[in-house]
N, C-alpha and C positions, 0 to 999 in steps of 0.2 A: 367622461371627463370628471376628474376629482374636484372636490369642493374648493380646494386652494386655487386651482386653475380657473374655476368659475368666478371666484372673487377677483382674480387678477384681470380676467377678460372684461368683467363688468366695470371695474375701476378704469381700465384703459379706454374702454368705449366712452365712458363719461368724459374722461380727460380729452380724448380726441374731438369729441363732439363740441365741448366748450371751447377748445382751441380754434376750431374752424369757425364757430359762431362769433368769436371775439374779434375777428379781423374787421368786420363791418359794424361792430356794436358801439353804442354810445358809452361814455365813461361810466354812467350809472349801471347800464346793463353789464358791462365788462366787469364791474365790481361784484355783481351777483354771480356772474359766471365763474369768477375767480373763487369765490366762497364755495360754490357748488362743487368744483373739481377738487378744491382743498379738502372739503368734508368727505367726499367719496374716497379719496386716496388715504386720508387719515384713518377712516373707518376700515379700509381694506388692510392697512398696516396692523391695526389692532386685531382684526380677525385672523390674519396670517400668523401673528405672534402667538395667539391663543391656540390655533391649530398645531403650530410647531411644538407647543408645550405638551399637548396630549399625545402627539406621535413620538415624543422623545423617549429615550431609554429612561426608566425610573431613576437610575443612578445620576442622570444629568438634569433632572427636573428642577433641582435647586437653583441652578444658574438660569434655566429657562423661565423660572418664576419671576426673576428680576427683569427679564426681557419683557414679560407681559405687563409688569408693574410700570415699567418705563413707557411702553406703548400706550397703556391706559392713561398715564399722566399727560402724554402728548395729545391723546384724543380729547381728554378733558380740556386742555388748553384750547384746542380747536373749537370745541363746543362753546366755551366761554367767549372766544373771539367772535363767533357768529352772533352770539347774544349781544355783544358790545356793538356790533355793526347794526343789528336790528334796532337797538335802543339808542343809537347815535351817541354812545359814550366815547369821549376823547381823552379821558384821564390816562396818564402814563407815569409810572407803571400801573397796570391794571391786574385784575384777578388772573387773566390768561397768562400774564408774564411770570406768574408763580409756577405754573405747571409745564409750560413749553420747555424750558431749559432742563427739566428733571429727566428727560429722556437719556441724555448723555451720561450723567452720574449713575443712573440705574443700570445702564448697559455695562459701564465700567465695573460696578460691583458684581454683576453677573459674570463678567470675564474673570475676575479674580476668584470668584467662587468655583468656577470651572477649573482654574489653574490649581487651586488648593487640593482638589480631588485627584489630580494627576501627578503633581510634582512635590518635591520635598519642601519643608518649611523655608529653608534658606533660599531656594530658587524662587519660591513665591515672593519672599521679601525683596529679592533682587528685581523681579518683574515689577513689583509695586513701586519700587524706587525709580525704575526706568519710566513707568507710567507718570509718576509725579514730575519727573524731570521734563518729560515731553509736554506735560500740561503746563508747567511753569513757562517753558519756551513759547508755547502757543499763546498763553495769556499775555506774556510780555509783547509778543508780536502784535496781537490784537489791540492792546492798549496803546502802543506806539502809533498804530495805524489810526486810532480814534482820537488820540489826545489833541492833535492840531486843530481838529474840527469840533472840539467839545467845550469851547469857552462858555457857552450859554446854557449848559446842562448841569444839573446837580450831580453830586457824587453818587447818589442812589440810582439816578437814571443811567449814569455811565456804567455802573456796576451791572445793571440789568442788561444794557446793550452789549456789554462785553460777555456776559454769561451765555448769551445765545450762541454765537459762533465758537466761543472757547470750549463750551461743553461738548458741542457736536464734533468739532475738529479733534479735540482730545480723545473722544470715544473712537473716532475713526482711526487715529494713530495707535491707540491701545489695541484695537481689533487687529491691526496689522502686526503690532508687536507680539501678539499671542501666537502668530503663525510659527516663528522659529522656536517658541517654547513648547507648544502642543503638537506641532508637526501633523496637521490634519490630513486625512486621506483624501477628502473631497474639499478642494479649495474654493469652488465657485460660490457657495453661500457666504463664506468669509469675505471674498472679494466684493460681492454684491453689497454686503452690509457696510464694509469700509467705504466703498464708493458712494453709497447713499448718504452715509453720515458726512463724508467730506463735501458732497454736493449741497447737503442741507446747511452745513456750516458756512460754505461760501455764499449761498443765497442769503442766509441771514446777515452775513457780514456786509454784503452789498446793499441789502435792504436798510441796515442800520446806517450805513455811510450816506445813503440817500436821505435818511431821516435827519442826520446831522447837518447835511448840506441844504436841508429844507427843499429837496427835489421831490417832484411827484413820483409815486410808486406806479409808473406806467409801463415798466419793462416787461414785455410778454415773456421773455426767456427766464427772467428771475421769478416771475409769478408762477409759471408752469414748471420751473426748475424745482420748486417746493414739492409739487405733486409727483414729479418723476423721482425725486429723492425719497419720498414716502413709500412709493412702490418698490424701490430698490431695497429700502430698509426692511419692509414687510417680507419680501422674498428671501432676504438674507436670514431674518429671524426664523422663518419657517423651516429652511433647510439646514440651519446652523447646528452642528453636532460635534461632539468630541469623539473622533475615531482616528486613532494614530496610524499614520502610514507605515507600511512595512518595508519601504525601500531604504536600504542602508545609505546609499549615496545622498538621498534627500535629508536623512538625519544628520550627516556630516556637514552638509551645506547649512542646515539650521543652526548647528553648534557654532559654525564659523560666523554666521550672521549675528548671533547673540553677543559675541565678543565685541562687535562693532556698534552696538546700540548706544552705549554712553557717548562714543565719539560723535555719532549722528546727532544726538540731542545737544551736545556742546556746539557743534557746527551750526545747528539750527538757531541756538540762542545768539551766537556770534553774528548771525545774519541780521539780527535786530539792531545790533550796533551799526552795521553797514547801512541799514535803512534810515537811521538817524542822520548819517552824513549825506545821504542822497536826498533827504527832505530839506525843504527851504524853511527856515525858521522853526525848528523843532520845539516842542513844548519843554518848559523848564524841567519837568519831572522825567522826560524821556531818558536822559542819561542815567538817572537813578534807577529807573525801571530796568533798563538794559543791563547795567552793572549788577543789579540785584539778582536778575534772572541768571546771568552767567555765573555769579558766585554761588547761587543756590545749586545750580546744576553741578558745579565742580564739587561742592560739599557732598551732594547726593551720590555722585560718581565714586568719591572716595569711600563713603559708607558702603556702597554696593560692592566695590572691589574687596573691601575688608570682609564682608559677609561671604563672598564667593571664595576668598582666600582660605578662610577657616573651613569652609565646606570642601575645598580642594585638599587641604591637609588631612581632613578626615578620610576623604576618598583615597588618598595616597596610602594612608596607613592600612585601610581596609583592603585596598588592592594588593599591597605587599603581603598581607596575611593570606589573601586569596591565592596569590601567585605561589606562595609556599605550599598551600594545601593542594593546589592544582598540580604542582610538580610532583608531590607525593602520589597523588591520585593517578597522574599520567604514568608514573613508573609502574604502578600496580595494574592499571588498566591496559597498558600496552605490552606487558610482559607476562608470559606463561609462568605461573608460580612453580611448576614442577621442573621444566627444562630450562627456564630462564631465556627461552627463545621468544622473539616477537610473537604476539598473539594475532588473532584474526583482524582486529581493528588496526593494529600496527602494520600488518602485512598489506592490508588494503590501502593504507596511506602510502606505504612504500611503493606499492604497485602503481598508484596514481602518479607519484613523482617520477617513477621510471618511465611511464608512458609519456609524460610531458617532455622529459629529456630526450626520449627517442623520437618524438614528433619534431623537436627542434633540430635534431641531428640527422633526421631521416634514417634512424636506426630501427632496431627491433627489440621486442621484449618477449621472452618465453616464460610461461607460467606452468610449472609442473606440480600437479596435485598428487601427493603420495599417500596411499592408504595401506594399512596392514590387514591382510586377509585373515579372517577368523580370530582377530585379537580378543574378542569377547570371550572366547573359549578359555583363554588364559585367566581372565578375571573369574570366570565361573568355576574353573577347576582348581586354581591355586590361590585365589584371593586378589584383592586390588593392590596390596603392597607388592606382590610379585609382578603384577601388571605394570605398576609404576616403575619398578626397577628395570623391567624390560624396555619400557618407553625411554627411560634415561639412557640406556646403553645404545638403543637405536638412534636417538637424537645425536649422541656423541659421534656415532659412526657417520651419520649423514653430514654432520658439520665438518668432519674430517675431509670428506670428498668435496663438499660444496663451498669450502672456505674461500677458495680462489675464484669461483665462477659465479657466485650469486648470493642472494640473501635467503636464509632458511628460517622458517617459522612454524610453530605448531598452531593450527587454526581450529582444531576440534578433536577431542578424544585421541583416536589413533591416526589422525590425518595431519599430514605435514604439507607445507607449500614451499616451493622453491622458485624465486624470481631470478631469472637469468637476463641481465640487461646488456651483457656483452654480446656482440654479433656472433652467432653460431649457425652453422648450416644444419639442416635436418639430420645429416649423418652424424654430426658432432652431438646433437641432442640425443640421438638414438644411443650413441656410445655412452653418454652420461646417464641416461635412464637405465641402460644395461648394467652399469657399474653400481647404481643405486640399488637395483633389485638384487644384484649379486652380494653386496655387502650386508643388506638386510637379511638375506637368506642364511647367512652364517649363524651357527648355533650361539645362543645367549645363555650364560649360566646365571640364574637368579635364584638365590636361596636354595641351592642344591638341586635345582631343576634345570635340565638342559632343554631349552625352548627353541623351536625353529618355526618361523613364519615366512610367508612370501609377501612381497610388496606389489601393489598395482599402481600404475601411474597413468594419469591423463595429462596430455600436453596440448596447450593452446598458445597461439602466437599472435602478437600485435606487430603490424596492422593487418596481417593476413586474415585472421579469424575474428577480430573484434576491434572496435574503435575506442573503447573505454574500459576502465578497470572492472566494473561490475560485469560487463558482458564477457570480458576475458576470463574472469573467475568462473562465471556460469558455464562457459564452454569447456573450460578445463575440467570442471566437475562432471559435465556430461560425458566427456571422453573417459574420465575415470570410471564412471558407472558402467560404460560399455566394456572397459578393460576388466572390471570385476566380474562381469557376466561371461566374458570370453574364456574359453578353455584352451585357447592356442596362444594368446598374447598376454604378457604381463604389463605392457604399456602400449598406449594407442595415441595417435595424434587426433585432434578434433577435426571433424568434417560436418558440413551442414546437414547431412543425412541423419546424423546422430540427434540433432535438435528436433528434426521432424519425427524421428522415432520416439523421442521423449514426449513430444506433444501428443503423438498418437497413443502412447501408453497412458498418458494422463486422461485423455478422452475415454479410452477403454476402461480405465479405473472408475471414472464417474458412471459410465454406462453399466458396468458390472455391479456396482453398488445399488444402482436403481433396479437392475434386474433381480438382485437378491431380495430387495425390499418388495418389489411388485410381483415376485414369483413368475418370472418370464421363462424359466427353464422347464423342460419336460423330458421324459425318458423314452427311448426306443430300445428295442431288444433284438439282438442278432443271435440266431440259433447256433449252437455248436453240436456237430453231429459225430456220433461214434461210428467207427468202421469195423467191419469184419470181412472175411474172405468171400462169403456167399451172399449174404442179405444186403439189401439196400441200406444206405446210411439212415440212422434214426436219431432223433433229437435227444441229446443227453443233458445238455445245459443250455441256458440262455444268458447272454452277456448284456448287462445294463449299460447303455450308452447315453450320455447326456447330450441334449440339444438345447439351443437357445433361440427363441423367437422374439426379436426385439419389438419395440413399440410400433415400428413400421410394418411389421408382419414378415420381415426377412428372417430366414433361418441362417444363423451364424455357425460356422464349423467349429467344433471343439479345438481344432488345431490353431485357431486364431485367438482364443481367449484362455485356454487351459494353461499354457506356459506362463502367461502373465499372472494369472490367478495364483499359480504356484509361487512365483517370485514375490508377489505382494502379500501373500498370506490369506487372500480371500478364498483360496481353495479349501480352507478348513470349513468355512460356512457352506460352500457349494458341496464339498464332499459329504458333510453331515447330512445335507438334504438328499443327496443321491442315495446314500446308504439306507436312510429311513424310507424314502419313496420306493426303492427297489424291493425292500422287505415287504412293504405293503402290497405292492403289485404281485409278488410271488404268493403271498398269503391268499389273495383274492383268486389268483389263477388256480391254485391247488383246490380251493373250495369250489370253484365253478366247474373245472374240468374233471376233478377227481383223479387226476394223474400226477405222478411224481416226476418232477423235473428239477434239475439243479440250477443254481443262480450264481453267475460270476460277476464280481464287482471290482472295478479298478480302484486301487488305493494309491493316492499320490504320495510322493516321498515325504512331503511335509506332514500329511495325515499319518503316515506310518511312523514318524518319529514322535507323534503325540501319544504320551503314555496313557491317555484315557481311552484309546481306541479299543483295546480288549474289553474294557468295562461296557462301552457303548454297544459293541457287538453282542455281548452277553445279554444286555437289557432288551435288545430288539429280538433276539431269539426267544426270550421268554414272552415278550409282549405278543408276538405273532405266532407263537407255538410252532416254530419251524425246526425240524431236526438239523443239528449243526452240520451233519455230513452233506447236506444239500448246498451249503454255502462255500463258495470258492472265492478267496480274496486274491486278486492279482496284484503283485508287487513287482516293481521294476528292479533291474539289477542294481542301478545306481543307488536306490533307496536302501538296499541291503548292504552293499560293500563299502559305501562312504563312511558309515558308522557301524562297523561290523559287530562290535560287542553289544551296543545298544539294540541293534537289529535282532541279534540272536535271542536276547531277553524277551523282546516283544513277540518274536516268532514262537518262542516257547510258551508264552501265555496264550497265544491264539490257538496253538495246537492242543493245549489243555482244555480249551472250550469245545474241541471236536471239529472245528471248521477246517476246510482244506486250504492250502496255500499254494499258489501258482507263481512261478518266477516268469514274469512277462518280458517280452522283447528279448528273449535269450539269444545271445550270439552277437549283439551289437554293442555290448558294453565290455567291461573288463573282467568278467567272470570266466571260469573255466570248468571243464567237466570234473577236474580233480576236486574243486571246491564244493561241488554239489553233494558229495557224500557226507560233508560235515553240516549241511543245512537241513533243518527239519521241514522239507517241502514235499508236496505230493505231486506236483505237475510242473512241466516245462512248457512254455508257450514260445515256439520258434517264430522269430520275426518274419514278416512277409517279404523282407528284402532277399531272403535266401531262396524264395520260391519263384522269383521273377523269370529266371531262365531254366527252371526245372520243367521237364527232364532233358531239355536240349543241352544244357551245360553239364558236362561230366563232373567237373569240380564241385559245382553247387549240389549236384545230385549225391555225390559221395559224402559231402559235409552233412547234408540232411540225413542221409542214411546212417552215418556214423553216430550222430546225436541221438537218433531214435533207438538204435541198438544199445548204445551205452546207457541211455536213460532206462531202458528196459532191464538191463543188468542191475542197475541201482534200485530198481523197484519204483521208478518214477514214471508216471504216464506222460504222454506227449500230445500237445495240441499244436497243429500247424495252421498259421494264419495265411490269408491271401490266396485261397484256392479259387481260381477263376476259369480253369479249363478242365475238360474231362481227362486229358493226358496227365495232368498234375494229380488228379484224384486216383487214377489207376496206378500211378507210380507210388503214391503213399500207401495204397492198399497192399501193393506187393511188398513194400518195405516193412509193413507191420505196424504202421502208425496207429495210435489209439483213437484220436479225435481230429477233426478238421473243421475249419471255419472259413467262409469266403462267399463271394457274391455268386459263385456257381450254384450253391445250394440254398442260400438264404441271405437276403440283405437285412439291414436294420429295419424294424417295423414296430408298429404300436403293439401294446400288450394284447389288444383284442384280436389282432391277426395271429399272434402266437397261439392264442386259445383255439382259433379255427384250425390252425396247423396241427396242433396236438390232437384235436378231435378227428381230423381227416386222416392222420397218420397213426393207425393202430399197430400194436406190436405184431410183427410178422406179416403185415399187409402190404408193405412197400409204399411208394409214393403215388398218390392218385394225381390225375391231371389238375384237379383243383388245388391240391397241395403244391404242385410244381409251379402253378401260376402265382401263388402267394409268395413262394420263396424267391422267384426270379423277377418279380415286378419292380 
């Protein structure tokens, strides 16, 4: 339990105990019980105010300091009152009457201090005038209530009697007035403080009326009302803080209420006039007091409105200038400077409005994300000016087609977006997407260069695929990403499976990056065997194959992570590690076994396009002192023929190093035997897909046989993958194939098993049973 709660519990316990004991107590005992619970609750009020000061934000301690001063003055008045009771002093006014009424003014000063730290000077003055108006109205009300009964009291005594309720009730109303000005996030402390001050003012007013009527102060509810008010004030002062609420609707209500404050003060003062007519035999000065209070409030209201009017004029001028600047900024921020089309922010706003309209009319909205494939190559090859001219021409073409069917915008770089809000079927959207791709594909003449690019389009529909603008845009981008990766489609509709695939790719990306950092990869090696007509196959090469053991101990197939690593660029880090690790294993194998064996390493397309690849291979050859002729770099058809000129340059550099180059997966791409004679390669690796039905399939057998013979004519050796049966091996031996690779003779295995295999398989010795076990396990 916190200290503040302990203080409240103790004070409440004393209060309840005194209340129960007072029912059967003598007048003298009841007086002491009253003083006891008054002192306990006044002390609790001071303690809570002090605790509230220390827990407050340093920026708000200035106003909290006044709260503590007011509570201390009130506590001092309570102590002096107890002293007067103990010493039987009956003089009025007494020392305690100096300190008791100071609580209200101190709190009002604290309120104004808090207001000055949050609002402008003019609004602070307006609040101060409102507070003075209410105080005048309350003062007039209290005086009119007291005057008929104050014939035998002096002016000083009347002033003191009036100060008690007037100061407390004024502070209560000022506390409530602050709410529409400061718009607090937590209202409870404010309400507790206002309720406590109002209750204290009412109790003082009733106490003073009893004194003026010469009635004994024996009301239990008035006496204990003081203590309840003290606890409410203390709780309010403890939790009171300036923290503005964030609700816009609440702010509007507060502004509306502020405009009614002068009217409320005026109505309150008019009620004093009504009180005069309701009273019998009003005091001669009652009319003067009522008229004076009404007049003062009217004057203050006029001054207040004058201040706020000047402030409003300043705000109007500032708002006008701000509106002009905002209009300029809006035009710049919502328009693409190159194409003058709506930019991403504007398109998102248009998309939100289109969705709202579609929801009201039970319609649909289609979002087409359009991306130009390989646009960066134009900037890289011809410069950004040429790229900008190309984009301008494409934008004009897209506008020509989409002018009647939707809103076109440029959302980023070479990406455009089209919002189609008119109802269209999927077939109509397909036709539209086809026309967009068709018109983009037409040649563009920019600065003397004829440029041709393809467009990819992702399509997402509301409400079928998404329920809001952000989700619709995200889904369209997901469909666009799949269209860019697709080799068969230039445009795709979104489906949920695409999101699942995107999420899986994200998780795989995170796992791969962790695997690279934690070195979770390892290598296995699959032997490649040379063939001849008489002898048994013998090991000529070993192929390095990457494997991934994740943190759970599971082995993940390369087919699951290599394609994504290639797309994301992580293959460069992985490939660098594979090359370096494979060279190290080969160096150790040559040193330990004393035998010469070649090493084949797969090079990914992205690795192959890296201009630093030849330099890295050269460094590793020197580092591990490996003859270049033992190294075979396996490169796929796509890596060579997608960028043929660049590929020929890199192949030339590799051949200058003396390493061998193998064209991997031959037959599944777009290469031909005719192109082979122009490539500086040493080896063809026929894909396993051709061997599935060999020798049973005559067609497949003829294809393999033709490739082997043609490659032999060109002086290129051949390696056939996927040898799993003896019939396939016999067929390839009869065909004159150079080398084979497959599970029939050897599965991927650790480098230690390769070493045992080499030791057991000596030249001319054939395969021992031990060797056969190692290769087929």
